[in-house]
C-alpha positions in Angstrom: -183.8 -138.5 251.6 -185.6 -137.6 248.3 -186.7 -134.2 249.7 -183.2 -133.3 250.9 -181.9 -134.2 247.4 -184.7 -132.2 245.8 -183.8 -129.1 247.9 -180.1 -129.5 247.0 -181.0 -129.6 243.3 -183.1 -126.4 243.7 -180.2 -124.6 245.4 -178.0 -125.7 242.5 -180.5 -124.3 240.0 -180.6 -121.0 241.9 -176.8 -120.8 241.9 -176.7 -121.5 238.2 -179.3 -118.8 237.5 -177.4 -116.2 239.5 -174.1 -117.1 237.7 -175.7 -116.9 234.3 -177.0 -113.4 235.0 -173.7 -112.0 236.2 -171.5 -109.9 233.9 -167.7 -109.4 233.8 -166.8 -105.9 232.6 -163.3 -105.1 231.3 -162.8 -101.7 232.9 -163.2 -98.9 230.4 -163.6 -101.4 227.6 -160.0 -100.7 226.9 -157.0 -102.9 226.3 -155.7 -102.0 229.7 -156.2 -100.0 232.9 -153.9 -97.1 232.5 -153.5 -93.3 232.3 -156.2 -92.2 229.8 -155.5 -90.0 226.8 -158.9 -88.4 227.4 -159.5 -87.3 231.1 -163.1 -88.3 230.9 -162.7 -91.9 229.8 -163.2 -93.4 233.3 -166.0 -91.0 234.2 -168.0 -91.7 231.0 -167.6 -95.5 231.0 -169.6 -96.4 234.1 -172.6 -94.3 232.9 -173.1 -96.6 229.9 -173.5 -99.7 232.2 -175.9 -100.8 234.8 -173.9 -102.7 237.5 -175.5 -105.2 239.8 -174.5 -107.5 242.6 -172.8 -110.5 241.1 -171.0 -108.6 238.4 -167.3 -108.1 238.4 -164.8 -105.6 237.1 -161.6 -106.7 235.4 -158.6 -104.4 235.6 -155.9 -105.4 233.1 -152.4 -103.7 233.3 -148.7 -104.6 233.3 -148.0 -105.6 236.9 -144.6 -104.0 236.9 -146.0 -100.6 235.8 -149.3 -100.2 237.7 -151.8 -101.4 240.2 -155.5 -101.0 241.3 -156.6 -99.8 244.7 -160.0 -99.3 246.2 -160.2 -96.1 248.2 -162.8 -94.0 250.2 -164.6 -91.1 248.5 -162.5 -88.5 250.2 -159.3 -90.2 249.2 -160.6 -90.6 245.7 -161.3 -86.8 245.5 -157.9 -85.9 246.9 -156.0 -88.7 245.1 -154.7 -89.9 248.4 -153.4 -93.5 247.8 -152.3 -94.1 251.4 -154.3 -96.7 253.4 -156.4 -98.2 250.5 -159.3 -100.4 251.3 -158.0 -102.9 248.8 -154.7 -103.2 246.9 -154.2 -105.4 243.9 -151.1 -105.5 241.7 -151.2 -108.8 239.8 -152.0 -107.2 236.4 -155.2 -109.2 236.1 -157.3 -107.8 239.0 -160.8 -109.0 239.3 -163.1 -107.0 241.7 -166.4 -108.7 242.4 -169.4 -106.5 243.2 -171.0 -108.2 246.2 -173.1 -105.4 247.6 -175.0 -102.3 246.6 -173.2 -99.0 247.0 -170.6 -96.7 245.4 -167.0 -98.0 244.9 -164.0 -95.8 244.3 -160.9 -97.0 242.4 -157.6 -95.5 241.3 -154.1 -96.5 240.4 -151.8 -97.1 243.3 -148.9 -95.9 241.2 -147.7 -92.4 242.1 -149.1 -89.6 240.0 -151.6 -91.8 238.0 -154.7 -90.6 239.9 -153.8 -87.0 239.2 -153.8 -87.9 235.5 -157.4 -89.2 235.8 -156.7 -92.9 236.2 -159.6 -93.3 238.6 -163.0 -94.8 238.4 -166.3 -94.6 240.4 -168.8 -97.5 240.1 -172.3 -97.4 241.5 -174.0 -100.7 242.1 -177.8 -100.9 242.4 -178.5 -97.2 242.4 -177.5 -94.1 240.5 -174.9 -92.0 242.4 -175.1 -88.2 242.1 -171.9 -88.2 244.1 -170.2 -90.0 241.2 -171.1 -87.1 238.9 -169.9 -84.6 241.4 -166.5 -86.3 241.7 -166.0 -86.8 237.9 -163.2 -84.7 236.2 -165.8 -82.6 234.3 -167.4 -81.1 237.5 -166.4 -78.6 240.1 -167.4 -80.8 243.0 -168.4 -79.8 246.4 -168.4 -82.9 248.5 -168.7 -83.7 252.2 -166.7 -86.6 253.6 -168.5 -89.7 252.5 -168.4 -92.9 254.5 -166.0 -95.6 253.4 -167.4 -98.9 252.1 -166.6 -102.4 253.0 -164.2 -104.3 250.8 -166.5 -105.9 248.2 -164.0 -108.4 247.0 -165.7 -111.8 246.7 -165.4 -115.0 244.7 -164.7 -115.1 241.0 -167.9 -115.4 238.9 -168.0 -118.4 236.6 -169.7 -116.8 233.6 -168.8 -113.8 231.5 -171.0 -111.3 229.7 -172.9 -112.7 226.7 -173.5 -110.5 223.7 -176.7 -112.3 223.0 -179.8 -112.5 225.2 -180.8 -115.7 223.3 -177.6 -117.4 224.5 -178.5 -116.4 228.1 -182.0 -117.8 227.6 -180.6 -121.0 226.1 -178.3 -121.4 229.1 -181.1 -120.9 231.6 -183.4 -123.4 229.8 -180.5 -126.0 229.5 -179.8 -125.6 233.3 -183.5 -126.1 234.2 -183.7 -129.1 231.9 -180.8 -130.7 233.6 -182.4 -130.0 237.0 -185.6 -131.6 235.9 -183.7 -134.7 234.7 -181.9 -134.9 238.1 -185.1 -134.5 240.1 -186.8 -137.2 237.9 -184.0 -139.6 238.6 -184.2 -138.9 242.3 -187.9 -139.7 242.5 
């Protein structure tokens, strides 16, 4: 019984470590997901971040005025909002990054995509295709495969502005695990 409890504690510690290292990004670092005043806002923003599995994207917008959809690369390029991979319209849409790949988002509201309310996020690798599809380029793109819906569970932690806070949280989690393991033995 002690070994089973020890393995359960180790699984718990691993889960805590993964949760501590995940980051929740407010899309565009703006007050809301909307039609940008600068056409390059949503093409510049992902270049300043390194997204990884476990991170999440938070799209904030007035639900009566907008929505967020995940689309294929070809639908992104042509601003085709029919048949999205994922449709969210609650005004507080959280998209969890659960796999590596390139993800394409736009507003589901008519005309917003054409006004550059669209975003490409690459997880795990740099995407030259993302540069090719940004508003500043004259892209030439073959039909790209669609990606699975990567909507998963809500992460429990948010981005910390301090690496020492992250370290403290990890140390505290490990200390709790050691106390639990000691109590089990």
